[in-house]
C-alpha positions as MATLAB code, in Angstrom:
seq = 'XXXXXXXXXXXXXXXXXXXXXXXXXXXXXXXXXXXXXXXXXXXXXXXXXXXXXXXXX';
ca = [
     -21.073  -26.710   43.633;
     -23.741  -29.224   42.734;
     -23.846  -30.658   46.246;
     -24.267  -27.200   47.717;
     -27.275  -26.442   45.523;
     -29.014  -29.717   46.351;
     -28.333  -31.241   42.952;
     -27.536  -34.939   42.995;
     -26.414  -36.963   40.035;
     -28.612  -39.937   39.322;
     -27.275  -43.431   38.917;
     -26.410  -43.885   35.255;
     -26.429  -47.673   35.644;
     -30.170  -47.757   36.198;
     -30.671  -45.544   33.145;
     -28.709  -47.997   30.988;
     -30.690  -50.937   32.364;
     -33.935  -49.042   31.775;
     -33.062  -48.277   28.166;
     -32.010  -51.903   27.603;
     -35.310  -53.166   29.036;
     -37.268  -50.786   26.827;
     -35.405  -51.955   23.722;
     -35.831  -55.650   24.599;
     -39.511  -55.111   25.362;
     -40.048  -53.261   22.099;
     -38.351  -56.003   20.102;
     -40.416  -58.682   21.858;
     -43.577  -56.717   21.221;
     -42.833  -56.218   17.519;
     -41.653  -59.758   16.816;
     -44.149  -61.790   18.831;
     -47.405  -59.803   18.543;
     -48.912  -61.953   15.802;
     -47.871  -65.209   17.453;
     -48.204  -65.154   21.213;
     -50.267  -62.863   23.379;
     -48.273  -63.540   26.551;
     -44.947  -62.580   24.981;
     -46.371  -59.327   23.693;
     -47.766  -58.661   27.174;
     -44.315  -59.401   28.613;
     -42.862  -56.937   26.112;
     -45.249  -54.243   27.297;
     -44.308  -54.951   30.920;
     -40.595  -54.742   30.071;
     -41.123  -51.430   28.292;
     -43.010  -50.069   31.299;
     -40.443  -51.226   33.855;
     -37.628  -49.951   31.659;
     -39.276  -46.562   31.382;
     -39.770  -46.347   35.130;
     -36.122  -47.250   35.749;
     -34.959  -44.771   33.149;
     -37.169  -41.960   34.413;
     -36.892  -42.391   38.172;
     -33.733  -44.504   38.535;
];
């Protein structure tokens, strides 16, 4: 019935990868903020990419 109505299931693998990237990015951001600016920036990038994968993947 879902195919007839135009509903397609999204790939759950990309959602898992997106959530994992968000968690890793958050941990990097929280642990390394006082020490290194580039690792906190990398954490923010990982959170952003993870969110995009989770939302649109």
